[in-house]
C-alpha positions in Angstrom: 155.8 50.5 124.3 153.6 47.8 122.9 151.9 47.5 119.5 148.3 46.6 119.2 146.6 44.7 116.3 146.2 47.9 114.3 149.9 48.5 114.5 149.7 51.4 116.9 152.4 51.7 119.6 151.4 52.9 123.0 152.6 53.2 126.6 151.1 54.4 129.9 153.5 56.2 132.2 153.2 57.0 135.9 151.8 60.5 136.5 154.3 63.3 135.8 154.8 66.1 138.2 153.4 69.5 137.1 155.6 71.6 134.8 157.4 71.4 131.5 159.0 68.1 130.5 161.3 67.2 127.6 160.9 63.7 126.1 161.7 61.6 123.0 161.3 58.1 121.6 164.1 55.6 120.9 163.3 53.6 117.8 165.6 50.8 117.0 168.3 52.6 118.9 167.8 55.9 117.2 166.5 58.9 119.2 163.6 60.6 117.5 161.1 63.3 118.4 157.4 62.8 118.6 155.8 64.0 115.4 152.7 65.0 117.4 154.7 67.4 119.5 156.3 70.8 118.9 160.1 70.8 119.2 161.9 72.8 121.9 165.7 73.4 122.2 166.8 71.3 125.1 169.7 68.8 125.6 171.5 70.6 122.8 169.0 69.9 120.0 165.3 70.1 119.1 163.4 67.9 121.6 159.8 67.0 122.1 158.1 68.7 125.1 154.9 68.4 127.1 153.3 70.7 129.7 151.6 69.2 132.7 149.4 71.8 134.2 150.0 72.8 137.8 146.6 73.0 139.6 145.5 76.5 140.7 148.6 78.0 139.1 148.1 80.3 136.2 150.8 83.0 136.7 152.7 81.8 133.7 149.7 81.4 131.3 148.3 83.9 128.9 145.5 85.9 130.4 143.1 88.6 129.3 145.5 91.4 130.2 147.6 93.8 128.1 150.4 91.8 126.4 153.9 92.9 125.6 155.7 91.7 122.5 158.6 89.2 121.9 160.7 90.6 119.1 163.6 89.2 117.2 166.9 91.1 117.1 169.9 90.2 114.9 173.1 92.0 115.5 176.7 91.7 114.3 179.0 90.8 117.2 182.3 92.7 117.6 183.5 89.8 119.8 182.6 86.7 117.7 182.6 88.3 114.3 179.3 86.7 113.3 175.6 87.5 113.4 173.9 86.7 116.7 170.2 86.3 117.5 168.3 87.5 120.5 164.7 87.7 121.6 163.6 90.9 123.3 160.4 91.3 125.4 159.0 94.8 125.3 156.2 95.6 127.8 152.6 96.3 126.9 152.8 100.1 126.7 156.1 100.2 124.8 154.6 101.3 121.4 152.1 103.6 123.0 154.3 105.5 125.4 156.8 106.5 122.8 158.7 109.0 125.0 159.0 106.6 127.9 162.3 104.8 128.7 162.6 101.4 130.4 164.9 99.4 132.6 166.5 96.3 131.2 166.8 92.7 132.5 169.3 90.5 130.6 167.9 87.0 131.2 169.9 83.9 130.3 169.0 80.3 129.6 170.7 77.1 130.7 173.1 74.6 129.2 171.7 72.7 126.1 169.1 75.4 125.6 169.1 78.7 123.7 167.6 82.2 123.6 164.1 80.8 122.9 163.9 78.9 126.2 162.7 81.7 128.5 159.7 82.4 126.3 158.9 79.0 124.8 159.5 76.8 127.8 159.5 79.4 130.6 156.7 81.8 129.4 158.7 84.8 130.8 156.6 87.1 128.6 153.3 86.0 130.2 154.8 86.0 133.7 155.8 89.7 133.1 152.5 90.6 131.4 150.6 89.3 134.4 152.8 90.9 137.0 152.7 94.3 135.2 148.9 94.0 134.9 148.6 93.3 138.6 150.9 96.3 139.4 153.5 94.0 141.0 156.3 94.6 138.6 157.6 97.7 136.8 157.4 97.5 133.0 160.8 96.5 131.7 162.6 95.3 128.6 164.0 91.7 128.8 166.9 90.8 126.5 167.3 87.0 126.0 170.5 86.0 124.2 172.2 82.8 123.1 174.6 82.0 125.9 177.5 80.5 123.9 180.3 82.5 122.3 183.7 81.9 120.6 186.0 84.9 119.9 186.5 85.7 116.3 189.4 83.6 114.9 189.5 81.3 118.0 189.3 77.5 117.4 186.0 75.9 118.2 186.7 73.2 120.8 184.8 70.8 122.9 182.8 72.3 125.9 185.5 73.6 128.2 183.2 73.2 131.3 181.6 75.6 133.6 184.6 77.8 134.5 185.1 81.5 134.5 187.4 81.1 131.6 184.7 79.3 129.6 182.3 82.2 130.3 184.8 85.0 129.4 183.9 85.2 125.6 180.2 85.4 126.4 181.0 88.0 129.1 182.7 90.1 126.4 179.5 89.7 124.3 177.4 91.0 127.2 179.7 94.0 127.7 180.7 94.9 124.1 177.7 93.8 122.2 174.5 93.2 124.2 174.5 96.3 126.4 175.4 98.7 123.5 172.9 97.1 121.2 170.0 97.1 123.5 170.6 100.7 124.5 170.9 101.8 120.9 168.0 99.8 119.6 165.4 100.3 122.3 164.3 103.1 124.6 166.3 102.1 127.7 167.4 103.8 130.8 171.0 103.2 130.0 172.7 103.1 133.4 173.6 100.5 135.9 170.8 101.5 138.3 168.3 100.3 135.7 170.1 97.2 134.5 169.8 93.7 135.9 171.3 90.3 134.9 169.8 86.9 135.8 170.0 83.4 134.5 169.1 79.8 135.2 171.6 77.0 135.7 174.5 77.8 133.3 173.0 81.2 132.8 173.0 81.7 136.6 176.7 80.8 136.7 177.4 83.1 133.8 175.5 85.9 135.6 177.6 85.5 138.8 180.8 85.3 136.9 180.1 88.3 134.6 178.2 90.6 136.9 180.4 90.3 140.0 183.4 91.3 137.9 181.6 94.3 136.4 179.7 95.9 139.3 179.7 99.2 137.5 177.3 97.7 134.9 174.7 95.9 137.1 172.7 96.9 140.2 170.6 93.7 140.3 172.1 90.1 140.1 170.4 86.8 140.3 171.3 83.1 139.9 168.4 80.6 139.6 169.9 77.1 140.3 173.3 78.2 139.1 175.9 76.1 141.1 178.5 78.1 142.9 182.0 77.7 141.5 184.4 77.0 142.9 182.8 75.2 145.8 182.8 75.6 148.8 182.0 79.3 148.7 184.3 81.8 150.5 183.0 85.4 150.7 186.6 86.7 150.9 188.0 84.9 147.9 185.2 83.6 145.7 184.6 85.5 142.4 188.1 87.0 142.7 187.2 88.8 145.9 184.0 90.6 144.7 182.5 90.1 148.1 185.7 90.8 150.2 184.5 94.3 151.1 180.9 93.9 152.1 180.3 97.7 152.4 181.7 98.4 149.0 179.7 95.6 147.4 176.5 96.7 149.1 176.9 100.2 147.8 177.1 98.9 144.3 174.4 96.2 144.2 170.8 96.8 145.2 169.7 93.2 145.0 171.6 89.9 145.1 169.3 86.9 144.7 170.2 83.2 144.9 167.9 80.2 144.9 167.0 76.7 143.7 164.4 74.0 144.0 164.3 71.9 147.1 164.6 68.7 145.1 167.9 69.7 143.5 169.6 69.2 146.8 173.3 69.7 146.0 172.7 72.9 144.1 170.2 74.1 146.6 172.5 73.5 149.6 175.4 75.1 147.9 173.5 78.3 147.1 171.9 78.3 150.6 175.3 78.1 152.2 176.6 80.9 150.0 173.6 83.1 150.8 174.0 82.4 154.6 177.7 83.3 154.4 177.0 86.5 152.5 174.3 87.6 155.0 176.6 86.7 157.9 179.3 89.0 156.6 176.9 91.9 156.0 175.9 91.5 152.3 172.1 91.3 152.2 171.2 88.3 150.0 167.8 87.0 149.2 167.6 83.2 149.1 164.5 81.7 147.5 163.6 78.1 147.4 161.0 76.5 145.1 159.3 73.8 147.2 159.1 70.4 145.7 160.7 71.2 142.3 164.0 70.1 140.9 166.3 71.4 138.1 163.4 72.3 135.9 161.4 75.1 134.3 158.8 75.1 137.1 161.6 76.1 139.5 162.8 78.9 137.2 159.3 80.2 136.4 158.7 80.6 140.1 162.0 82.4 140.6 161.2 84.9 137.8 157.7 85.5 139.3 159.2 86.3 142.7 162.4 88.1 141.4 160.8 90.5 138.9 158.7 92.5 141.4 161.9 93.4 143.3 163.6 95.0 140.3 164.0 98.7 139.7 162.1 99.7 142.8 
């Protein structure tokens, strides 16, 4: 940046690609947010953000259609022993059709973000509003939770990494807290045929780790840019053999979805190879690639737009 005679600092950057971008300033070595920007949870703390419009793309913007609501839900966790916070999208007709019950999508954020990411950065509520108004997606409840958990009484340690062991406490939250809470608090269709789980990046990894070990709970599973672990993928042994019997898996799961942006090459190729291997062994797997996008919200918005219409059909 340079300072002019009036003491105003300014800089001109190269054009940014369309989509949502985090940014910050470094002032005398200290990272600070832009006072002229709202703050979004990214990189593990409140961070400035800016939206660069994508030409001729309004599927994630508010339109003059019936809108659902994004509600806050606090609940006491049996697993962690503390109060947890979730955001819950209810579809436009939820308060009018008071006898109607709805399927549920548990939708998870990525590392360094929190439960607000899918609505504030991802605009998941507007994506679903628009899809429902167009008749392309069934009305559904979306539960968005904080993807971090420590068992009650367990020591808080540094990030243990993206391993199945690291995801186990949150998996217990999903099974023991989230599913019972959403089913008791909202008018849900409380069975696996009407329950899906999906997530981006870390949330995609959590989804694969949790859902493949509990196929009695989820009929729809999706990972948006969630790296396959361990790599390389082996259909016979990965995820503790969840895919070892293709026929049995296919009877349990109606939709398995993997995908990434073409510009996040390592993650993209790993997921593509896994999808190819699964299809080759008889497990129908949808692979979706977002052309020209990297590990970013534009990739995940596109995934949700394409994934949601396939749910609960």
